C-alpha positions as CSV (number, residue, x, y, z in Angstrom):
1,X,102.4,101.7,94.9
2,X,101.1,98.2,95.8
3,X,97.5,96.9,95.9
4,X,97.0,93.8,97.8
5,X,93.9,91.9,96.7
6,X,92.6,88.7,97.0
7,X,92.4,88.2,93.1
8,X,89.2,89.8,92.3
9,X,90.8,93.1,91.0
10,X,90.3,92.5,87.4
11,X,87.2,90.0,87.2
12,X,84.8,90.9,89.9
13,X,82.4,93.6,89.5
14,X,83.7,96.9,90.8
15,X,80.3,97.8,92.4
16,X,80.0,94.6,94.7
17,X,83.6,93.4,95.4
18,X,85.9,95.0,97.5
19,X,89.2,94.2,96.0
20,X,87.7,95.0,92.5
21,X,86.2,98.3,93.6
22,X,89.8,99.4,94.8
23,X,91.4,98.3,91.6
24,X,88.8,100.0,89.2
25,X,89.2,103.5,91.4
26,X,92.8,103.5,91.2
27,X,92.7,102.6,87.2
28,X,90.1,105.4,86.9
29,X,92.4,107.8,88.6
30,X,95.1,106.9,86.2
31,X,97.7,105.0,88.4
32,X,100.0,102.3,87.7
33,X,100.5,99.9,90.2
34,X,101.7,96.5,91.5
35,X,99.1,93.8,92.3
36,X,100.0,91.5,95.2
37,X,97.2,88.7,95.1
38,X,97.0,87.1,98.5
39,X,95.3,83.6,99.4
40,X,93.2,82.8,102.5
41,X,89.7,83.6,101.0
42,X,87.0,84.1,103.6
43,X,84.2,82.0,101.6
44,X,86.7,79.2,100.7
45,X,86.7,76.6,103.6
46,X,89.7,75.0,102.2
47,X,91.8,77.9,102.7
48,X,91.1,78.7,106.4
49,X,94.1,76.8,107.5
50,X,96.5,78.8,106.2
51,X,94.6,82.2,105.9
52,X,97.2,83.9,108.5
53,X,100.0,82.4,106.9
54,X,99.0,83.4,103.3
55,X,98.1,87.1,104.7
56,X,101.0,87.5,107.3
57,X,102.1,90.3,104.9
58,X,98.7,92.3,104.8
59,X,98.3,91.9,108.7
60,X,101.8,93.1,109.4
61,X,101.4,96.1,107.0
62,X,97.8,97.2,108.2
63,X,96.8,95.5,111.4
64,X,94.4,93.3,109.8
65,X,94.2,90.2,107.6
66,X,91.5,91.9,105.5
67,X,92.3,92.9,101.7
68,X,92.4,95.3,99.7
69,X,95.1,97.6,101.2
70,X,96.8,99.9,99.0
71,X,100.5,100.7,100.4
72,X,101.9,103.9,98.9
73,X,105.3,104.6,97.8
74,X,105.7,106.3,100.9
75,X,104.7,103.7,102.8
76,X,101.7,104.9,103.9
77,X,98.9,102.2,104.1
78,X,95.3,102.8,103.0
79,X,92.8,99.9,104.4
80,X,89.6,99.1,102.6
81,X,87.9,99.4,99.3
82,X,86.3,102.6,100.4
83,X,89.1,104.3,101.7
84,X,91.2,103.3,98.9
85,X,88.3,104.8,96.4
86,X,88.2,107.7,98.7
87,X,92.0,108.6,98.4
88,X,92.3,107.8,94.4
89,X,89.5,110.2,93.8
90,X,91.0,113.1,96.1
91,X,94.4,112.3,94.5
92,X,94.3,111.6,90.8
93,X,97.6,111.0,89.2
94,X,98.8,114.2,87.5
95,X,99.9,113.3,83.7
96,X,103.3,114.9,84.7
97,X,103.9,112.2,87.5
98,X,106.0,109.3,86.5
99,X,105.2,105.9,87.8
100,X,102.4,105.3,90.6
């Protein structure tokens, strides 16, 4: 599985930043996953010119250029921190499973 994030997965407070919330929910559910950090931060004026290009893959996968999105191994895409956190809580990783 792959978590697309703006880069706040590990250093943003999980209760406040959407990307950190998604990553921390997956961690709590016991998942191992790949992180793909994308540029084009909304609040950084200097990234506005490249935002569409930086997030083209995210838009192709989810229909929007907003992160976080989670792409499951079967190709299903879950968009938004709340939806990712709900999915992780409802589908905790079984200790018997291998991978993520």
